[in-house]
C-alpha positions, -999 to 999 in steps of 0.1 A, spaced: -205 -30 -223 -178 -57 -218 -180 -87 -245 -179 -123 -234 -149 -135 -214 -122 -149 -236 -116 -187 -230 -83 -197 -217 -72 -233 -216 -68 -249 -180 -70 -282 -163 -106 -277 -153 -122 -301 -178 -96 -326 -167 -105 -321 -130 -142 -324 -138 -135 -358 -149 -112 -371 -122 -107 -345 -96 -68 -345 -99 -52 -348 -134 -18 -360 -116 -36 -391 -104 -56 -400 -136 -41 -405 -171 -60 -382 -193 -54 -375 -229 -66 -347 -251 -73 -355 -288 -80 -329 -316 -77 -330 -354 -68 -306 -383 -76 -308 -419 -113 -318 -423 -119 -288 -447 -90 -288 -471 -93 -300 -507 -60 -317 -506 -37 -337 -481 -45 -360 -452 -67 -353 -420 -43 -352 -391 -50 -361 -354 -29 -359 -322 -34 -374 -287 -14 -357 -261 -12 -368 -222 5 -339 -205 24 -342 -172 7 -317 -151 41 -308 -134 56 -298 -168 30 -280 -188 46 -257 -214 38 -220 -208 15 -204 -234 -5 -233 -243 -37 -223 -262 -59 -230 -292 -36 -234 -321 -58 -210 -343 -50 -185 -316 -13 -187 -319 12 -174 -346 31 -199 -366 65 -193 -347 45 -197 -313 30 -231 -327 63 -244 -338 80 -236 -305 53 -250 -284 50 -281 -305 87 -288 -299 84 -283 -263 51 -306 -260 70 -334 -279 97 -331 -253 76 -334 -221 44 -352 -230 33 -384 -242 24 -376 -278 12 -394 -310 3 -378 -342 -15 -399 -368 -33 -394 -401 -57 -405 -425 -48 -405 -461 -66 -389 -491 -76 -424 -503 -91 -432 -470 -109 -398 -469 -123 -407 -504 -133 -442 -496 -150 -437 -461 -157 -400 -461 -140 -372 -440 -159 -378 -408 -150 -414 -406 -116 -405 -417 -112 -381 -390 -124 -406 -365 -98 -432 -379 -69 -407 -374 -81 -402 -339 -82 -438 -330 -48 -442 -346 -34 -413 -326 -48 -427 -291 -36 -461 -300 0 -448 -306 3 -433 -270 29 -452 -247 0 -463 -224 -38 -465 -228 -53 -435 -210 -78 -438 -182 -100 -411 -201 -100 -391 -233 -111 -354 -239 -122 -352 -276 -125 -317 -293 -160 -313 -306 -193 -328 -301 -187 -365 -312 -166 -393 -296 -152 -415 -323 -164 -453 -319 -140 -478 -310 -119 -459 -287 -98 -481 -262 -110 -463 -231 -139 -440 -219 -141 -406 -236 -160 -375 -235 -166 -348 -262 -158 -312 -254 -170 -285 -276 -142 -258 -281 -120 -281 -262 -90 -267 -277 -99 -234 -261 -109 -248 -226 -86 -279 -220 -47 -279 -217 -45 -314 -230 -67 -307 -261 -51 -274 -267 -16 -292 -268 -32 -317 -292 -43 -290 -314 -10 -276 -316 10 -306 -326 -16 -318 -349 -15 -284 -369 22 -282 -370 26 -316 -381 0 -312 -410 13 -279 -421 48 -295 -425 33 -321 -447 16 -296 -469 47 -276 -473 66 -307 -483 37 -316 -509 38 -279 -521 75 -286 -532 64 -316 -550 33 -300 -566 40 -262 -570 14 -238 -579 -14 -245 -555 0 -225 -527 -2 -254 -501 27 -238 -482 4 -209 -475 -31 -223 -475 -25 -258 -463 -49 -273 -490 -79 -252 -479 -102 -241 -507 -88 -205 -509 -93 -185 -543 -58 -191 -555 -60 -227 -547 -94 -232 -567 -81 -211 -594 -49 -233 -597 -69 -265 -595 -88 -255 -625 -57 -243 -646 -31 -269 -633 -55 -300 -628 -60 -325 -600 -30 -339 -582 -29 -374 -564 -32 -355 -532 -65 -338 -540 -97 -353 -523 -119 -365 -552 -150 -367 -531 -148 -330 -523 -171 -308 -543 -148 -285 -561 -126 -313 -570 -154 -337 -580 -168 -310 -602 -137 -308 -622 -135 -345 -625 -169 -344 -640 -159 -318 -665 -172 -287 -649 -146 -260 -646 -168 -230 -646 
């Protein structure tokens, strides 16, 4: 018995919104970094040129690192792109969901022109967007615009975490991007908390409270 059909990003969600993505400015928005214990949350907004879509666009999680790097470079060369972040301090102050929304608003605001419509990966639309927006669950696997945003956001944040790993060695951020892998949690307990750790997140907060078990 055949399994479920594999999703392949296309302009179908964009066409559902406007009929012809060549006539309406639609940007895809995605984020990366909600789950890590360290580092910023990063969002990207991308408005593709339908006549210059890089081949091989897909959900960033379905691509190998070298593929993501190559596609990110191409996307930045042919599309209107803005990458934005919310800092660790902002995450701890307003919580990760609101910080994600903040990074998304910053990314959209940084585009060269306000889009006519947005496709937001997930099931929520951040408040305060400058134009109409629609949520799209698994948008990075369905929409070319959202897939492009997922790629550039992932590449940008991975680069940040690799730079922070050089500054704070031992946590493996160049490999785990700040996610709570076993090695990261062990290092957190043995090496302590850095300025780049999210103090409001459970494993970090427990250590702050003196619980190292």
